[in-house]
C-alpha positions as CSV (number, residue, x, y, z in Angstrom):
1,M,-34.5,59.3,47.7
2,S,-36.5,60.4,50.6
3,P,-36.3,64.3,51.6
4,A,-35.9,63.1,55.0
5,Q,-32.5,61.6,54.2
6,S,-29.4,63.5,53.7
7,S,-28.2,62.9,50.0
8,H,-26.3,64.8,47.6
9,W,-28.4,67.4,45.8
10,P,-28.6,67.0,42.0
11,S,-26.5,69.8,40.2
12,R,-29.7,70.7,38.2
13,A,-32.1,71.1,41.3
14,L,-31.8,74.9,42.4
15,G,-33.8,74.4,45.6
16,V,-36.9,73.3,47.6
17,G,-39.3,73.7,44.7
18,A,-36.9,71.1,42.7
19,L,-36.7,68.8,45.8
20,A,-40.5,68.8,45.9
21,A,-40.8,68.2,42.2
22,A,-38.1,65.5,42.4
23,N,-40.4,63.3,45.3
24,G,-43.7,63.8,43.1
25,E,-45.5,66.6,44.8
26,S,-48.3,68.3,42.8
27,A,-47.9,71.7,41.4
28,R,-50.5,73.0,43.9
29,R,-48.4,71.2,46.9
30,R,-45.4,72.8,45.6
31,R,-46.8,76.5,45.3
32,R,-48.3,75.9,48.9
33,R,-45.1,74.9,50.5
34,R,-43.2,78.1,48.6
35,R,-45.8,80.4,50.3
36,G,-45.3,78.4,53.7
37,R,-48.9,77.6,54.3
38,M,-48.7,73.7,54.8
39,V,-51.0,72.6,58.0
40,S,-48.4,71.9,60.8
41,V,-48.6,68.8,62.9
42,A,-45.3,69.3,64.8
43,R,-45.5,70.5,68.1
44,Q,-42.3,68.9,69.8
45,A,-39.9,71.4,71.7
46,P,-36.7,71.9,69.9
47,S,-34.0,69.3,70.7
48,T,-30.9,71.2,70.3
49,P,-29.5,74.5,70.8
50,L,-28.9,74.7,66.9
51,A,-32.6,74.0,66.4
52,A,-33.8,76.8,68.9
53,A,-31.3,79.2,67.2
54,L,-32.2,78.5,63.6
55,T,-36.2,78.7,64.3
56,L,-35.3,82.1,66.5
57,S,-33.8,83.4,63.0
58,V,-36.8,82.7,61.2
59,P,-38.6,86.3,60.5
60,R,-41.6,86.5,62.6
61,R,-43.5,88.5,59.9
62,W,-43.9,84.8,58.0
63,L,-45.9,83.5,61.4
64,V,-49.5,83.0,61.1
65,T,-51.6,80.8,63.3
66,M,-51.4,77.0,62.7
67,V,-48.9,76.7,60.3
68,K,-46.1,75.0,58.8
69,L,-43.6,77.0,57.0
70,A,-40.6,75.9,54.7
71,A,-37.3,77.4,55.0
72,K,-34.0,76.9,52.9
73,C,-31.1,77.0,55.2
74,I,-27.5,77.5,54.2
75,L,-24.9,75.7,56.7
76,A,-21.4,77.4,55.6
77,G,-18.1,77.6,57.0
78,D,-14.5,76.3,56.2
79,P,-13.5,72.7,55.7
80,A,-13.3,70.7,59.2
81,V,-15.2,73.1,61.4
82,G,-18.3,70.5,62.1
83,K,-21.0,71.4,59.5
84,T,-21.6,68.1,59.0
85,A,-21.6,66.4,62.3
86,L,-23.8,69.6,63.6
87,A,-26.2,68.6,60.5
88,Q,-26.3,65.0,61.4
89,I,-26.7,65.6,65.4
90,F,-29.6,68.2,64.4
91,R,-31.4,65.5,62.1
92,S,-31.3,62.4,64.5
93,D,-32.0,64.7,67.9
94,G,-28.5,63.6,68.9
95,A,-28.7,60.0,68.3
96,H,-26.0,60.2,65.4
97,F,-22.5,61.6,65.5
98,Q,-19.7,61.0,62.8
99,K,-16.8,60.0,64.9
100,N,-14.6,59.9,61.7
101,Y,-14.2,63.2,59.8
102,T,-15.3,62.9,56.1
103,L,-14.9,65.6,53.5
104,T,-18.0,66.7,52.2
105,T,-18.2,67.0,48.4
106,G,-20.4,69.2,46.9
107,V,-23.7,69.9,48.9
108,D,-25.7,67.2,51.1
109,L,-29.5,68.1,52.1
110,V,-30.8,67.5,55.7
111,V,-34.9,67.8,56.1
112,K,-36.0,68.5,59.6
113,T,-39.2,70.1,61.0
114,V,-38.9,72.3,64.0
115,P,-41.2,74.3,66.1
116,V,-41.2,78.0,66.6
117,P,-40.4,79.1,69.9
118,D,-43.7,80.6,72.0
119,T,-46.4,79.6,68.9
120,G,-48.1,76.6,67.7
121,D,-46.1,76.8,64.5
122,S,-43.3,74.9,63.0
123,V,-40.7,75.4,60.1
124,E,-39.6,72.8,57.5
125,L,-36.1,73.2,57.4
126,F,-34.1,72.4,54.0
127,I,-30.8,72.6,55.2
128,F,-28.1,72.6,52.7
129,D,-24.8,71.4,53.7
130,S,-22.1,72.8,51.9
131,A,-18.6,71.3,51.3
132,G,-16.2,74.0,52.8
133,K,-13.8,74.1,49.7
134,E,-16.8,75.3,47.2
135,L,-16.8,78.9,48.3
136,F,-16.2,80.1,44.6
137,S,-17.6,77.5,42.5
138,E,-20.5,78.0,40.4
139,M,-22.2,74.8,41.6
140,L,-22.6,76.7,44.7
141,D,-24.2,79.9,43.2
142,K,-27.5,77.7,41.8
143,L,-27.5,75.5,44.9
144,W,-27.3,78.6,47.3
145,E,-29.9,80.4,45.4
146,S,-32.6,82.4,47.4
147,P,-31.9,81.2,51.0
148,N,-34.2,82.3,53.7
149,V,-31.8,81.5,56.9
150,L,-28.2,81.0,57.4
151,C,-26.1,78.9,59.7
152,L,-22.4,80.0,59.6
153,V,-19.9,77.9,61.4
154,Y,-16.3,78.2,62.7
155,D,-13.7,76.4,64.8
156,V,-13.1,78.3,68.1
157,T,-9.7,76.5,67.8
158,N,-8.9,77.5,64.2
159,E,-8.6,81.4,64.0
160,Q,-8.8,81.2,60.0
161,S,-12.1,79.6,59.9
162,F,-13.5,82.7,61.9
163,A,-11.7,85.2,59.8
164,N,-13.1,83.5,56.7
165,C,-16.7,83.9,58.0
166,G,-17.0,87.4,56.4
167,K,-16.5,86.0,52.9
168,W,-19.1,83.3,53.8
169,L,-21.6,85.6,55.0
170,E,-21.0,88.2,52.0
171,K,-21.2,84.9,49.5
172,A,-24.6,83.6,51.2
173,R,-26.1,87.2,51.4
174,S,-25.1,87.8,47.8
175,Q,-27.8,84.9,46.8
176,A,-30.8,86.1,48.8
177,S,-33.4,87.8,47.1
178,G,-34.1,90.2,50.0
179,T,-32.0,93.0,51.6
180,S,-31.1,91.0,54.8
181,L,-30.3,87.2,55.5
182,P,-31.1,86.1,59.1
183,G,-29.0,83.6,60.8
184,V,-26.7,82.6,63.5
185,L,-23.0,82.3,64.2
186,V,-21.9,78.7,65.6
187,G,-18.6,78.6,67.4
188,N,-17.7,74.7,67.3
189,K,-15.2,72.5,69.2
190,T,-15.6,74.1,72.6
191,D,-14.7,70.9,74.3
192,L,-11.1,71.6,73.3
193,A,-10.7,74.6,75.5
194,G,-6.6,74.3,75.8
195,R,-6.6,75.1,72.1
196,R,-8.9,77.7,72.0
197,V,-7.9,81.0,69.6
198,V,-11.0,82.7,69.2
199,D,-12.3,84.7,72.1
200,S,-16.0,84.2,72.5
201,A,-16.7,88.2,72.9
202,Q,-14.8,89.0,69.9
203,A,-17.1,86.5,68.4
204,R,-20.4,87.8,69.6
205,A,-19.2,91.3,68.9
206,W,-18.8,90.6,65.2
207,A,-22.2,88.7,65.0
208,L,-23.7,91.5,66.4
209,G,-22.4,93.9,64.1
210,Q,-23.5,91.7,61.2
211,G,-27.0,91.0,62.7
212,L,-26.3,87.4,63.8
213,E,-27.6,85.5,66.6
214,C,-24.2,84.0,68.1
215,F,-23.5,80.9,70.1
216,E,-20.9,78.2,71.0
217,T,-21.1,74.4,71.4
218,S,-19.0,71.2,70.8
219,V,-21.0,68.4,68.9
220,L,-19.5,65.7,71.4
221,K,-21.7,67.7,74.0
222,L,-24.9,67.1,72.1
223,L,-24.7,63.9,72.3
224,P,-28.0,62.4,74.2
225,Q,-26.0,61.1,77.1
226,K,-24.4,64.4,77.7
227,E,-25.6,67.8,78.9
228,P,-26.5,70.1,76.0
229,A,-23.9,72.9,75.5
230,L,-26.4,75.5,75.8
231,P,-29.9,74.9,76.9
232,S,-32.5,76.1,74.1
233,G,-34.3,78.5,76.5
234,H,-31.2,80.6,76.5
235,L,-32.0,81.5,73.0
236,F,-35.4,82.6,73.2
């Protein structure tokens, strides 16, 4: 299984180190990956607002000249808010969109290298796309161990999905090894403007209070034939 493909993460694999081991990397290289000191060859600009937001959330203290960093990103939120669709568009640079809803079971893994804005550095993001019904599962505790970045998604037409963001945030931060967990709050499905129930200002205020970046989008508007929901530069 290639790490660049979305796949069901084995229940015994606890994070990035296990992914590297499963793909035959040497112990020395795994240690270098954990320290985030692999030489970067990626220099392209962020392709979507999600890419820009996630790289913006990586702590600047990790950055030194000309390196590729490795970060474990948790993609969390209620069922049917659009987490998997966002992950697929993010991975494919907008080329692939899941038209029919399919419930994620367990955790899917997406790997993507994105540049850090205004530097020559890049981040290899290991994005754990978790099933929205797994909030209290023991498997999630293991798979979410020691995250570096959080992407918290809600549906702007579903007030309960926004209300539950606090529970998902608490869950993710309980798995973090440090005192804080940087990340972004993403309001999805803005194309359904007539059904919106979560106010933008309300979401921004909550995100600010939690120390999160915040933006809204629609996976439909992230397709290559359409304009992005937000320009990447807006998040720098």
